C-alpha positions as CSV (number, residue, x, y, z in Angstrom):
1,M,-46.2,-20.1,-11.8
2,R,-43.2,-18.6,-13.6
3,L,-42.2,-16.7,-10.5
4,L,-42.6,-19.9,-8.4
5,G,-40.3,-21.7,-10.9
6,I,-37.7,-19.0,-10.7
7,F,-37.8,-19.1,-6.9
8,L,-37.4,-22.9,-6.8
9,A,-34.6,-22.8,-9.2
10,S,-32.8,-20.2,-7.1
11,A,-33.4,-22.3,-4.0
12,L,-32.0,-25.4,-5.6
13,A,-29.0,-23.5,-6.8
14,A,-28.3,-22.3,-3.2
15,L,-28.7,-25.8,-1.9
16,A,-26.3,-27.1,-4.5
17,Q,-23.6,-25.0,-2.9
18,V,-23.7,-27.1,0.2
19,D,-22.3,-30.5,-0.3
20,P,-22.4,-32.6,2.9
21,E,-20.1,-35.2,1.3
22,Y,-17.4,-32.7,0.3
23,V,-14.1,-33.8,1.6
24,I,-12.1,-30.7,2.5
25,P,-8.5,-30.9,1.4
26,K,-5.8,-29.9,3.8
27,E,-4.3,-27.3,1.3
28,N,-6.2,-24.7,-0.7
29,P,-6.8,-26.0,-4.2
30,S,-7.7,-22.5,-5.5
31,A,-4.7,-20.2,-4.7
32,S,-3.6,-19.1,-8.2
33,P,-3.1,-15.3,-8.9
34,E,-6.5,-15.3,-10.6
35,D,-8.1,-16.9,-7.5
36,L,-6.4,-14.3,-5.2
37,K,-7.9,-11.5,-7.3
38,A,-11.4,-13.0,-7.2
39,G,-11.0,-13.7,-3.5
40,E,-10.1,-10.1,-2.9
41,K,-13.2,-8.9,-4.7
42,L,-15.4,-11.2,-2.7
43,F,-13.7,-10.2,0.5
44,L,-14.1,-6.5,-0.1
45,G,-17.7,-7.0,-0.9
46,Q,-18.7,-9.3,2.0
47,C,-16.0,-9.2,4.7
48,A,-14.1,-5.9,4.7
49,S,-16.9,-3.9,6.5
50,C,-16.0,-5.9,9.7
51,H,-12.4,-7.0,9.1
52,G,-11.1,-4.0,7.2
53,P,-10.0,-4.1,3.5
54,K,-6.5,-5.3,4.4
55,G,-7.5,-7.4,7.3
56,E,-6.5,-4.7,9.8
57,G,-9.6,-5.4,11.9
58,G,-12.3,-3.3,13.4
59,K,-15.6,-4.9,14.4
60,G,-14.2,-8.2,13.3
61,A,-10.9,-9.9,14.1
62,V,-7.5,-8.8,12.7
63,L,-6.7,-11.1,9.8
64,G,-3.4,-9.5,8.7
65,Q,-1.3,-11.9,10.8
66,P,0.6,-15.2,10.0
67,R,-1.5,-17.4,12.4
68,L,-5.2,-17.2,12.9
69,R,-6.4,-18.6,16.2
70,H,-9.6,-20.2,14.8
71,A,-7.9,-21.3,11.5
72,P,-4.4,-22.7,11.9
73,D,-4.5,-24.4,8.5
74,D,-6.3,-24.0,5.1
75,A,-9.0,-26.7,5.9
76,A,-9.9,-24.9,9.2
77,L,-10.0,-21.5,7.4
78,F,-12.4,-23.0,4.8
79,V,-14.7,-24.2,7.5
80,V,-14.7,-20.9,9.4
81,I,-15.6,-19.0,6.2
82,R,-18.3,-21.5,5.2
83,D,-19.9,-22.1,8.6
84,G,-18.9,-19.0,10.7
85,I,-17.9,-19.2,14.4
86,K,-20.7,-20.1,16.8
87,G,-21.2,-17.7,19.7
88,T,-19.5,-14.8,17.9
89,D,-20.5,-12.2,15.3
90,M,-18.8,-14.2,12.5
91,P,-21.6,-15.5,10.2
92,G,-21.3,-18.3,7.7
93,G,-20.7,-17.5,4.0
94,Y,-23.7,-19.5,2.8
95,A,-24.0,-17.5,-0.4
96,L,-20.6,-18.5,-1.5
97,T,-19.9,-21.6,-3.7
98,T,-17.2,-24.0,-2.6
99,H,-14.8,-22.5,-5.1
100,E,-15.5,-18.9,-4.0
101,T,-15.0,-20.0,-0.4
102,W,-11.5,-21.2,-1.3
103,Q,-10.8,-18.0,-3.1
104,V,-11.7,-15.9,-0.1
105,A,-9.5,-18.2,2.0
106,A,-6.6,-17.7,-0.3
107,Y,-6.9,-13.9,0.0
108,V,-7.2,-14.1,3.8
109,R,-4.0,-16.1,3.9
110,S,-2.3,-13.5,1.8
111,L,-3.1,-10.9,4.3
112,G,-1.2,-12.8,6.9
113,R,2.0,-12.2,5.0
114,M,1.7,-8.5,5.7
115,A,4.1,-6.9,8.2
116,H,2.7,-6.4,11.7
117,E,1.3,-3.0,12.6
118,N,3.9,-0.7,14.0
119,V,2.4,1.4,16.8
120,P,4.1,4.1,19.0
121,G,4.2,3.7,22.7
122,D,5.7,1.3,25.3
123,A,3.6,-1.8,26.0
124,S,5.2,-2.4,29.5
125,R,4.3,1.2,30.6
126,G,0.9,0.7,29.1
127,R,0.4,-2.4,31.2
128,E,1.1,-0.3,34.3
129,I,-1.4,2.4,33.2
130,F,-4.0,-0.3,32.5
131,R,-3.6,-1.5,36.1
132,A,-3.4,2.0,37.6
133,K,-6.6,3.1,35.9
134,G,-8.5,0.1,37.3
135,C,-9.2,-1.5,33.9
136,G,-8.7,-4.9,35.3
137,G,-11.8,-4.4,37.4
138,C,-14.0,-4.8,34.4
139,H,-11.8,-6.7,31.9
140,I,-10.2,-10.1,32.1
141,V,-6.7,-10.5,30.8
142,S,-5.2,-14.0,30.9
143,G,-7.6,-15.3,33.5
144,E,-7.4,-12.2,35.9
145,G,-9.8,-9.3,36.2
146,G,-13.5,-8.5,36.2
147,S,-16.2,-9.7,33.7
148,L,-18.4,-6.6,33.3
149,G,-16.6,-5.7,30.0
150,P,-15.3,-7.8,27.1
151,E,-12.3,-10.1,27.8
152,L,-9.1,-8.6,26.4
153,T,-6.7,-11.6,26.5
154,E,-6.6,-11.7,22.7
155,I,-7.8,-8.2,21.9
156,G,-4.6,-7.3,19.9
157,A,-5.4,-10.2,17.5
158,K,-9.0,-9.1,17.1
159,R,-8.9,-5.3,16.8
160,S,-6.7,-2.8,15.1
161,S,-4.8,-0.1,17.0
162,K,-7.0,2.5,15.3
163,H,-10.1,0.8,16.6
164,L,-8.7,0.4,20.1
165,R,-7.7,4.1,20.2
166,T,-11.2,5.1,19.1
167,V,-12.7,3.0,21.9
168,L,-10.4,4.6,24.5
169,M,-11.3,8.1,23.4
170,D,-15.1,7.5,22.9
171,P,-16.3,4.1,24.3
172,E,-19.9,4.6,23.2
173,K,-18.9,5.0,19.6
174,E,-17.8,1.4,19.1
175,L,-20.0,-0.7,21.4
176,P,-20.0,-4.5,20.8
177,E,-23.0,-5.7,18.9
178,G,-25.8,-6.6,21.3
179,F,-24.2,-4.7,24.2
180,L,-26.9,-3.0,26.4
181,M,-26.7,-1.3,29.8
182,V,-29.9,-1.6,31.9
183,R,-31.2,0.0,35.1
184,L,-33.9,-1.8,37.0
185,V,-35.8,-1.7,40.3
186,T,-36.7,-5.1,41.8
187,G,-40.0,-5.9,43.5
188,D,-38.4,-5.4,46.9
189,G,-37.0,-2.0,45.9
190,R,-33.4,-2.8,45.1
191,N,-31.8,-0.7,42.4
192,I,-29.5,-2.6,40.0
193,R,-27.4,-1.3,37.1
194,G,-25.5,-3.6,34.8
195,V,-25.1,-5.3,31.4
196,R,-27.8,-7.4,29.9
197,L,-26.6,-10.9,29.3
198,N,-29.8,-12.5,27.9
199,E,-33.4,-11.5,27.5
200,D,-36.6,-13.1,26.2
201,T,-40.3,-12.1,26.4
202,F,-40.6,-12.9,30.1
203,T,-37.1,-12.9,31.7
204,I,-33.9,-10.9,31.7
205,Q,-30.4,-11.8,33.0
206,V,-28.1,-9.0,34.1
207,R,-24.5,-8.8,35.3
208,D,-24.2,-5.8,37.7
209,T,-21.2,-3.5,38.0
210,S,-19.8,-5.8,40.8
211,G,-19.9,-8.9,38.6
212,H,-22.9,-10.5,40.2
213,V,-25.3,-12.2,37.8
214,Y,-29.1,-12.0,38.4
215,S,-32.1,-13.4,36.6
216,F,-35.5,-11.7,36.8
217,V,-39.0,-12.4,35.7
218,K,-39.8,-9.1,34.0
219,P,-43.4,-8.7,35.3
220,D,-42.0,-8.9,38.8
221,L,-39.9,-5.8,38.3
222,K,-41.1,-2.4,39.3
223,E,-39.0,-0.6,36.7
224,L,-36.8,-1.7,33.7
225,H,-34.9,1.0,31.8
226,K,-32.7,0.2,28.7
227,D,-29.9,2.6,28.1
228,E,-29.2,2.2,24.4
229,G,-25.8,3.4,23.3
230,K,-24.4,3.8,26.8
231,S,-21.2,2.3,28.2
232,P,-19.9,2.0,31.8
233,M,-16.4,2.6,30.5
234,P,-15.0,6.1,31.0
235,S,-13.4,8.1,28.2
236,F,-9.6,8.4,28.2
237,K,-9.6,11.7,26.3
238,S,-7.9,13.4,29.2
239,L,-5.0,11.0,29.3
240,P,-1.7,12.6,28.0
241,A,-0.9,11.6,24.4
242,G,2.2,9.6,25.4
243,E,0.3,7.6,27.9
244,T,-2.5,6.9,25.4
245,D,0.1,5.6,23.0
246,D,1.5,3.3,25.8
247,L,-2.0,2.0,26.6
248,V,-2.8,1.3,23.0
249,A,0.6,-0.5,22.6
250,Y,-0.2,-2.7,25.5
251,L,-3.6,-3.6,24.2
252,V,-2.2,-4.4,20.7
253,S,0.4,-6.7,22.4
254,L,-2.4,-8.8,23.9
255,R,-2.6,-11.8,21.5
256,G,-3.2,-14.7,23.9
257,K,-1.0,-17.8,23.9
258,P,1.3,-18.2,20.9
């Protein structure tokens, strides 16, 4: 009974953090120097593994910039931290109190006052390399390109230059969460290789290397192979160092519409 009481008390405390009638102010009410220090501690413990300790990005978006696409003001940033972003890897901070959420928001805003990352290379030359290497066949930039790989229109606002360079050198080292290459043989003998889009117990949806989307009932397939940790993207290790710098500079410059 004592354990049950402790459990119920903990559950009620967690629920108390979520106030559906809370009116979110437009400006952060918890932005003092003490709040910033507390926010930094919370950020390092819960957010830095994805966003980097200084918001330089990695698996998560780059936060060290003056304007955040999903959080143009303090109220929107509070909601993003509290609720996460649907359809992305950004979870909600449900373990944080309202005050702690504001403290994290204050620290995230402080990261935006950092200078932009200076990277070597020429972005215009990098754009030509991107085109010459056929990268647009798999990646969309500003509405143009293929859809086999992730869209890159805002990649410079989401990933650090270090992360982008790592992906170029070793694509299979930094695969997006949930990314999976599959090979299958249909009931009529067709061989299809592509990226898994969705899967449940009975069906699987796949986008092949040409961009076509298929949906299959798994029992109807002759073969289904899942290539864990594999990527269709080639390594750019053989690219001259100067051209690699140019390509990274181009990717860093992709920040979507201002």
